[in-house]
Steps between C-alpha positions, in 0.01 A plus 500: 500500500495132598403236248451205733168468680656452845721804447196710409324383816808576708511851353141562608566359848808717542308811399222422748752432778687822423182706542408330827853532639510863399176565691637341818827695477314822433275448802802435723676813377187715540435381855867560583473861379183549706673354805800732460268799449317411821835483680575855386173620657595327828145390581540164677152367417535575128849351498380175656214472253730572203756251635234227521401563136868498398559165677190353338616603153847356563361172632272458201785577259725247673223238512458521123875494437521854363763592758709267714383414850809640669468827308148541637618415852788748477271780381246430775773497763637835386152646500431368850822659618383838369161457671672417831728801467200727442312350797799549731544856379137590576501322838780715636 
């Protein structure tokens, strides 16, 4: 337990940040699972809606510094690739 006033304050700030960061990460993981579940069902409309939610969660996480910007971009790109593959498969 910290003795110095600034260290006590820092401890409280870190705890608050940890909870907020955890919420952003959890939302991103949950939306990713929903997106992958929608891909399994192969319903293009549901997949696009789930992908939009997934991108939103990633962007918000990156904006707040919970995940790195390039990590969010990479995940969105991979998701978009899966959406395109599904669309091409249903178009044929």
